C-alpha positions as CSV (number, residue, x, y, z in Angstrom):
1,L,-45.5,-75.9,-35.9
2,E,-43.4,-76.2,-39.1
3,F,-45.3,-74.9,-42.1
4,R,-42.7,-76.2,-44.6
5,R,-42.8,-79.9,-43.6
6,V,-43.5,-82.0,-46.7
7,L,-46.6,-83.7,-45.4
8,F,-49.0,-82.8,-42.6
9,R,-52.3,-84.5,-42.4
10,L,-55.4,-84.0,-40.2
11,S,-57.7,-86.9,-39.8
12,A,-60.2,-88.7,-37.5
13,S,-60.4,-92.3,-36.5
14,W,-63.9,-92.8,-38.0
15,C,-62.9,-91.3,-41.4
16,G,-62.8,-93.9,-44.2
17,V,-61.1,-91.6,-46.7
18,C,-58.4,-90.9,-44.0
19,T,-57.8,-94.6,-43.8
20,Q,-57.5,-94.8,-47.6
21,A,-55.0,-91.9,-47.5
22,R,-53.0,-93.4,-44.7
23,R,-52.7,-96.7,-46.6
24,W,-51.7,-94.8,-49.8
25,F,-48.9,-92.9,-48.0
26,R,-47.7,-96.0,-46.3
27,N,-47.6,-98.0,-49.6
28,K,-45.6,-95.2,-51.2
29,G,-43.2,-95.1,-48.2
30,I,-44.0,-91.4,-47.5
31,E,-43.6,-90.2,-44.0
32,V,-46.6,-88.2,-42.7
33,I,-47.2,-86.2,-39.6
34,E,-50.7,-87.1,-38.7
35,R,-53.0,-85.4,-36.1
36,D,-56.4,-86.6,-35.1
37,I,-58.7,-83.6,-34.7
38,E,-60.8,-85.4,-32.1
39,K,-58.0,-86.6,-29.9
40,D,-55.6,-83.7,-30.2
41,K,-57.1,-80.5,-28.8
42,T,-54.7,-78.2,-30.7
43,A,-55.0,-80.0,-34.1
44,R,-58.0,-78.0,-35.3
45,K,-56.5,-74.6,-34.4
46,D,-53.2,-75.7,-36.1
47,M,-55.2,-76.8,-39.2
48,L,-56.8,-73.3,-39.4
49,D,-53.5,-71.6,-39.0
50,L,-51.9,-73.7,-41.7
51,A,-54.9,-73.1,-44.0
52,K,-54.5,-69.3,-43.5
53,K,-50.8,-69.6,-44.4
54,A,-51.8,-71.5,-47.5
55,G,-54.2,-68.7,-48.5
56,A,-57.4,-70.5,-47.6
57,D,-60.1,-69.6,-45.1
58,G,-61.9,-71.8,-42.7
59,S,-64.9,-72.3,-45.0
60,Q,-62.9,-74.8,-47.1
61,L,-62.3,-76.9,-44.0
62,T,-65.5,-78.8,-43.8
63,G,-64.1,-82.3,-43.1
64,V,-61.1,-84.5,-43.0
65,P,-58.7,-85.4,-44.2
66,V,-56.9,-82.1,-44.9
67,I,-53.5,-82.6,-46.3
68,F,-50.7,-80.0,-46.4
69,V,-47.8,-80.5,-48.8
70,N,-45.1,-77.8,-48.5
71,G,-47.4,-75.0,-47.7
72,R,-50.2,-76.1,-50.1
73,M,-53.5,-77.3,-48.7
74,F,-55.5,-80.2,-50.2
75,P,-58.9,-80.8,-48.6
76,G,-60.0,-84.4,-49.0
77,F,-57.7,-87.0,-50.6
78,D,-56.7,-86.8,-54.3
79,P,-53.7,-89.0,-54.8
80,Y,-52.9,-87.4,-58.2
81,K,-52.8,-83.9,-56.8
82,I,-50.7,-85.1,-53.8
83,Q,-48.3,-86.9,-56.1
84,A,-47.9,-83.8,-58.4
85,A,-47.3,-81.6,-55.3
86,L,-44.6,-84.0,-54.0
87,K,-42.9,-84.2,-57.4
88,S,-42.9,-80.4,-57.8
89,N,-41.4,-80.2,-54.2
90,S,-38.6,-82.5,-55.0
91,A,-37.7,-80.7,-58.2
92,G,-37.2,-77.4,-56.3
């Protein structure tokens, strides 16, 4: 599992916010690695591992989506925070 991928997103098929995030990434032409926590048996464990590497604990992971941008964790979907993280990534 690569921690430094630009975007890694965990979701579920029933999640409306995940659908909104998926559409936003697609409209921006941003490639995302997406894992469904219900269909992929290792996705939840990987999510917890990535959260620990990002300095978070499991208590912050109460739902989906959880988005990782270059080692930073974003629970939920905030396009402004994601865009800022992507810009800071491309500047470095």
